[in-house]
N, C-alpha and C positions, 0 to 999 in steps of 0.2 A: 816319264810325265807324268807327276802325280798335280790332279786338281781338283782344290775343294768347289763347292756343288751347296747350291741349298736343299731342305728339302727333304724324306726322305729314302731308304736306299731302298732299291726291287723286293719285291715281298718275297720272291725266288730265290734270292742269292743264300749260297750253298753254305753255311757254318761249319767247318773241317775244326771237330773235335780230335778226332782222334784218322789212322787212315784207311781205315773202312771207310767213313762218310764220302770216301772218294771212289770211284767204279775201280772194280777191281783189278783190269787190265794190266799186265806190267810188261808180255813177250812183245819184243821189237817191232816196229811197224811202223806205216809207211804214211806217212800224210803231205798234199799239195799245197801250200802254203800261197796263198793272194793277197797279195797287197794291192790296195788300190795307189797307181803311178810307179809299181815297183814290177822289178821282173819277179814271174814265179818260179815256187822251189820246192825239189821234192827234198824232205827230210827226214829221218830216220828217231822216234819217238820210243825212250824202253823204260819200266822201271815205276819208279816215285813221278818222274816226269812225265810220261804217259797216264798215268792215275789224273793229274793234277790238269793235264793237258782236257781230256777229257772229260773231266766233271766241267772246264772252261767250256767246252761245247756246249755242254748243258744248260748252266746257268750260270751267272756271274757269282765271282765268289769273295764270301772275308776275307781281308788280309790275316785280321788278326788271330791267326788258324795254332790253336795247341802244336798241332802236329809240324808245324815251321814250314810252311811250303815256300814263301819268299822265296829262296836262295834255288827254288825249281823255276817258277817263275822269273828269276834274274835269267835263267839259262836257256831257258826258252826264247827269250825278248832277245839275250843277245846273241844265241852259239845255233839258232832254229829258225831267227827272223819272224818270229810273231809276233802279229802289233796285241798287244795289251797292253790295255793302260786303267790308272787307277785314279780313283775318283773317292774324297774324303769329306764324308760326312761328321755332323755335328750333334753330339745327343744331346741333352738339356740338360746334363750337368756339366756341358764345354768339354768333356772327351770326345777326340778323334778319332776313326777310324776309318779303315778303307776297304773301299768291293773291288776287286779284278778285274774289268771285261775281256772279252773276246773282241778284236775288233779290224777284224780279217775274215775270209774263209779259212777254213783249214779242212781238206776234202780225204778223209779215207781212202786211203790208196791199194792196202793191203798189207797182210803180215810178212816179214822179211825171213825167208825163208833159211834154214843154218848152212854151213858153206860144208862141203863137203870136203873130209880130211883126204890127200892125198896120199893112194896106194890102196884106199879101201876101195870095196866090191858093193 
């Protein structure tokens, strides 16, 4: 859900012009997602979704990204039950842009161990 707000976005909002602007973590990792009034969930996130989640854990993230992170944010919201809010701000020229905010507690639990292949010792 998007909300239009008055004022300026936070100065620490991360502008993502390329994937290298986000944390480099891509290996599968488990997190505990704690949402107020909802059941806690353990989720596994990897690749670019993990990079976006790690970025959100540190700072709000600008929506207007050249790296096209919106589909990763949508997946984190819908599939991984991460509470991410979008606030819209207006520039002086009337252009509107959004900033993603992490609105739940996301605790890293550890890296996912690779599965052992059957018959291999």
